C-alpha positions as CSV (number, residue, x, y, z in Angstrom):
1,M,121.7,129.9,126.6
2,R,120.3,126.6,127.9
3,A,117.8,126.4,125.0
4,I,120.7,126.9,122.5
5,H,122.8,124.3,124.3
6,R,119.9,121.8,124.2
7,H,119.4,122.5,120.4
8,Y,123.1,121.9,119.6
9,T,123.1,118.8,121.7
10,H,120.0,117.5,119.8
11,V,121.6,118.3,116.5
12,R,124.8,116.6,117.5
13,E,122.9,113.4,118.4
14,E,120.9,113.6,115.1
15,L,124.2,113.8,113.2
16,Q,125.8,110.7,114.8
17,P,126.4,108.0,112.1
18,D,124.0,105.0,112.0
19,E,124.7,101.5,111.0
20,E,125.7,101.3,107.3
21,S,122.7,99.2,106.4
22,E,120.4,101.9,107.8
23,L,121.8,104.5,105.4
24,L,120.4,102.9,102.3
25,P,117.0,104.2,101.3
26,S,114.1,101.7,100.9
27,R,113.1,103.3,97.5
28,V,113.8,106.3,95.4
29,H,111.1,108.6,94.2
30,A,111.9,111.1,91.4
31,I,109.7,114.1,90.7
32,V,110.0,116.3,87.7
33,L,108.3,119.7,87.9
34,V,106.9,120.7,84.5
35,S,105.5,124.1,83.7
36,T,105.9,123.8,79.8
37,L,106.5,120.9,77.6
38,H,109.7,121.8,75.8
39,K,113.2,120.3,75.4
40,P,114.3,121.1,78.9
41,S,111.3,119.2,80.2
42,Q,112.0,116.3,78.1
43,R,115.7,116.3,79.1
44,A,114.7,116.5,82.8
45,I,112.4,113.5,82.4
46,A,115.1,111.6,80.5
47,F,117.7,112.4,83.2
48,A,115.3,111.3,86.0
49,R,114.6,108.0,84.1
50,A,118.3,107.5,83.7
51,T,118.7,107.5,87.5
52,R,116.4,104.5,87.6
53,P,114.2,105.6,90.4
54,D,111.5,103.2,91.8
55,T,108.9,105.7,91.0
56,L,108.9,108.7,88.6
57,S,106.3,111.5,88.6
58,A,105.8,114.5,86.3
59,I,103.9,117.1,88.1
60,T,102.6,120.6,87.3
61,V,100.9,123.1,89.6
62,N,97.6,124.5,88.3
63,V,97.9,128.3,88.7
64,D,96.0,129.0,85.5
65,D,93.3,126.6,84.2
66,A,93.8,127.5,80.6
67,D,97.6,127.1,80.7
68,T,97.2,123.8,82.6
69,R,94.6,122.4,80.0
70,E,97.0,123.4,77.2
71,L,99.9,121.6,78.9
72,Q,97.7,118.5,79.4
73,N,96.7,118.6,75.7
74,Q,100.3,119.0,74.5
75,W,101.3,116.1,76.9
76,E,98.7,113.8,75.3
77,Q,99.4,114.9,71.7
78,R,103.1,114.2,72.3
79,G,102.2,110.8,73.6
80,M,104.3,111.2,76.8
81,K,104.7,107.8,78.4
82,L,104.8,109.3,81.9
83,P,101.4,110.6,83.2
84,L,101.2,114.2,84.2
85,K,99.9,114.8,87.7
86,V,98.2,118.2,88.2
87,I,98.4,119.7,91.7
88,E,95.8,122.3,92.4
89,S,96.9,125.7,93.9
90,P,93.9,127.8,94.9
91,Y,96.1,130.8,95.7
92,R,98.3,130.6,92.6
93,E,101.3,129.4,94.6
94,I,103.8,127.0,93.3
95,T,106.2,126.3,96.2
96,R,103.8,125.4,98.9
97,P,101.8,122.7,96.9
98,V,105.0,121.1,95.7
99,V,106.4,121.0,99.2
100,Q,103.2,119.5,100.5
101,Y,103.3,116.9,97.8
102,V,106.8,115.9,98.7
103,K,106.0,115.9,102.4
104,N,103.0,113.5,101.8
105,I,105.3,111.1,100.0
106,R,107.9,111.4,102.8
107,R,105.3,110.9,105.4
108,G,104.1,107.7,103.9
109,S,107.7,106.3,103.5
110,P,110.2,108.0,105.7
111,R,113.1,105.8,104.8
112,D,112.7,106.7,101.1
113,I,114.5,109.3,99.2
114,T,112.6,111.9,97.2
115,T,114.5,113.8,94.4
116,Q,113.1,116.7,92.5
117,R,114.2,118.2,89.2
118,R,112.7,121.3,87.7
119,S,112.5,121.6,84.0
120,G,113.6,124.8,82.4
């Protein structure tokens, strides 16, 4: 019961409002997860651009080398202005590498906001 009480006390302290100036993020990072280059991908990128983030990244997780190469080729052929970053996944997972990517961004700039949008 004491541990639960300590937890709730800690949560209550964390939820206390800060000074208004501290609520504003330093920067905004937008990340668009891309598995296929199609209209939903293009719309997700357009939407992310419209929010005017400080940085915008298009990422894909490599779970199949042939599919990833094909996506990279389509990306280049379409002349996409945003570089496509490939995140390796040795165990064919998608969630864990993406979460780790976001954590790395957050670790480098904790006052920044990171937003993700999945296409399609």
